[in-house]
C-alpha positions in Angstrom: -0.9 -23.1 -4.3 0.7 -20.2 -2.2 0.5 -17.9 -5.1 -3.1 -18.8 -5.8 -4.0 -17.9 -2.2 -2.1 -14.6 -2.6 -4.0 -13.8 -5.8 -7.4 -14.6 -4.1 -6.6 -12.5 -1.1 -5.4 -9.7 -3.4 -8.6 -9.8 -5.4 -10.9 -9.8 -2.3 -9.1 -6.9 -0.5 -8.8 -4.9 -3.7 -12.4 -5.4 -4.7 -13.5 -4.3 -1.3 -12.5 -0.7 -2.3 -14.5 -0.7 -5.4 -17.9 0.2 -3.9 -16.4 3.1 -2.0 -14.6 4.4 -5.0 -17.7 4.1 -7.3 -19.9 5.8 -4.6 -17.4 8.6 -4.3 -17.1 9.0 -8.1 -20.8 9.1 -8.5 -21.9 11.3 -5.6 -18.7 13.3 -5.0 -19.7 13.0 -1.3 -16.5 12.8 0.8 -18.0 13.9 4.1 -17.7 10.5 5.6 -14.1 10.0 4.6 -11.3 10.8 7.0 -8.5 12.7 5.3 -5.9 11.6 7.9 -7.0 7.9 7.6 -6.9 7.9 3.8 -3.5 9.7 3.7 -2.0 7.1 6.0 -3.7 4.2 4.3 -2.5 5.4 0.8 1.0 5.8 2.1 0.9 2.2 3.6 -0.4 0.8 0.3 2.4 2.6 -1.6 4.9 1.0 0.8 3.3 -2.5 0.3 3.6 -1.9 -3.5 7.4 -1.1 -3.1 7.7 -4.2 -0.8 6.1 -6.4 -3.5 8.3 -5.0 -6.2 11.4 -5.7 -4.0 10.2 -9.3 -3.5 9.0 -9.6 -7.1 5.8 -10.9 -5.6 3.1 -10.4 -8.3 0.1 -10.9 -6.1 1.3 -8.1 -3.8 2.3 -5.9 -6.8 -1.0 -6.3 -8.7 -3.2 -5.9 -5.6 -1.4 -2.9 -4.2 -1.1 -1.2 -7.6 -4.8 -1.3 -8.2 -5.6 -0.5 -4.6 -3.2 2.5 -4.7 -4.9 3.8 -7.8 -8.3 3.6 -6.2 -7.0 5.1 -2.9 -5.3 8.0 -4.7 -8.5 8.7 -6.6 -10.5 8.8 -3.4 -7.9 10.8 -1.6 -7.7 13.3 -4.4 -11.5 13.7 -4.4 -11.4 14.2 -0.7 -9.0 17.1 -1.2 -10.9 18.5 -4.1 -14.5 18.2 -2.8 -14.0 18.6 1.0 -15.2 22.2 1.1 -18.6 21.5 -0.5 
């Protein structure tokens, strides 16, 4: 049951990034995204991923792996398109 709750929480928090990522991919508008916040957030997600790997906790690994990929994509677009 604990792992099921972990997977449900992981799905919900990871899916919450999907609308922002899709919007950013489509519009390339990054004006409303804080570079500092996304840099710190992405670093935090990477550390959560490492923590999950150390614990061998699959809900943490899967959720943070996907979230890290989305956050890195948004962060890279912020760096690429911020001057437009």
